[in-house]
C-alpha positions as CSV (number, residue, x, y, z in Angstrom):
1,M,-10.8,97.5,112.8
2,K,-9.0,94.8,110.9
3,I,-7.0,92.1,112.6
4,D,-3.7,93.5,111.2
5,D,-4.6,97.0,112.5
6,M,-5.3,95.5,116.0
7,N,-2.0,93.6,116.0
8,K,-0.1,96.8,115.1
9,E,-1.8,98.7,117.8
10,K,-0.9,96.0,120.3
11,S,2.6,96.0,119.1
12,K,2.9,99.7,119.6
13,K,1.6,99.3,123.2
14,V,4.1,96.6,124.0
15,Q,7.0,98.5,122.5
16,N,6.4,101.4,124.8
17,M,6.4,99.3,128.0
18,T,9.1,99.1,130.6
19,L,10.4,95.7,131.6
20,R,8.6,96.1,134.9
21,D,5.4,97.0,133.1
22,Y,5.7,94.0,130.9
23,Y,6.3,91.8,134.0
24,E,3.3,93.2,135.8
25,S,1.0,92.6,132.8
26,L,1.8,88.9,132.7
27,P,-0.9,86.7,134.2
28,R,-0.3,85.3,137.6
29,A,0.6,81.7,137.5
30,S,-1.6,79.4,139.5
31,F,-0.1,76.7,141.8
32,P,-3.0,75.4,143.8
33,K,-1.1,72.9,145.8
34,A,1.7,75.3,146.8
35,D,-1.0,78.0,147.5
36,F,-2.8,75.5,149.7
37,V,0.3,74.7,151.7
38,K,1.1,78.4,152.1
39,R,-2.5,79.1,153.3
40,L,-2.2,76.3,155.9
41,T,1.2,77.6,157.2
42,I,-0.3,81.1,157.6
43,E,-3.6,80.2,159.1
44,C,-2.2,77.3,161.3
45,Q,0.8,79.5,162.3
46,C,3.3,76.8,161.6
47,T,6.1,76.1,159.1
48,D,6.0,74.7,155.7
49,A,7.8,71.6,157.0
50,C,5.0,70.9,159.5
51,V,2.3,71.1,156.9
52,R,4.2,68.9,154.5
53,G,4.7,66.4,157.3
54,W,0.9,66.3,157.8
55,L,0.4,65.8,154.1
56,R,2.9,62.8,154.0
57,G,1.2,61.3,157.1
58,A,4.5,61.6,159.0
59,S,2.8,63.7,161.8
60,V,-0.5,64.9,163.0
61,P,-1.1,68.4,164.1
62,N,-2.5,69.4,167.5
63,K,-6.3,69.7,168.1
64,W,-6.5,73.4,167.3
65,R,-4.6,73.0,164.0
66,R,-6.7,69.9,163.1
67,E,-9.9,71.9,163.6
68,K,-8.5,74.8,161.6
69,V,-7.6,72.5,158.7
70,A,-11.0,70.9,158.9
71,E,-12.6,74.4,158.7
72,I,-10.5,75.4,155.7
73,T,-11.1,72.3,153.7
74,G,-14.7,71.6,154.7
75,I,-13.7,68.0,155.5
76,S,-14.3,66.6,158.9
77,E,-11.3,66.2,161.2
78,E,-12.0,62.5,161.6
79,S,-11.8,62.0,157.8
80,L,-8.7,64.1,157.4
81,W,-6.7,62.1,159.9
82,K,-8.0,58.5,159.7
83,R,-5.7,56.1,161.5
């Protein structure tokens, strides 16, 4: 099949899509930092503001949450919250 023929075929498929189909076919954007914050909020059962406070160094989570973050990251608790 020629490249022109492939482009025509693709164009036909796109023209027959609904807006929702088109939207669903788009690749999922990746936001690793935001995804990491969201994962911490879910697994540590806390708010986005709490996690962002830990990241800024404004606060330190309780022992259970420190252990959970260490487990998630694979970094020792002592290294994560050096004083």
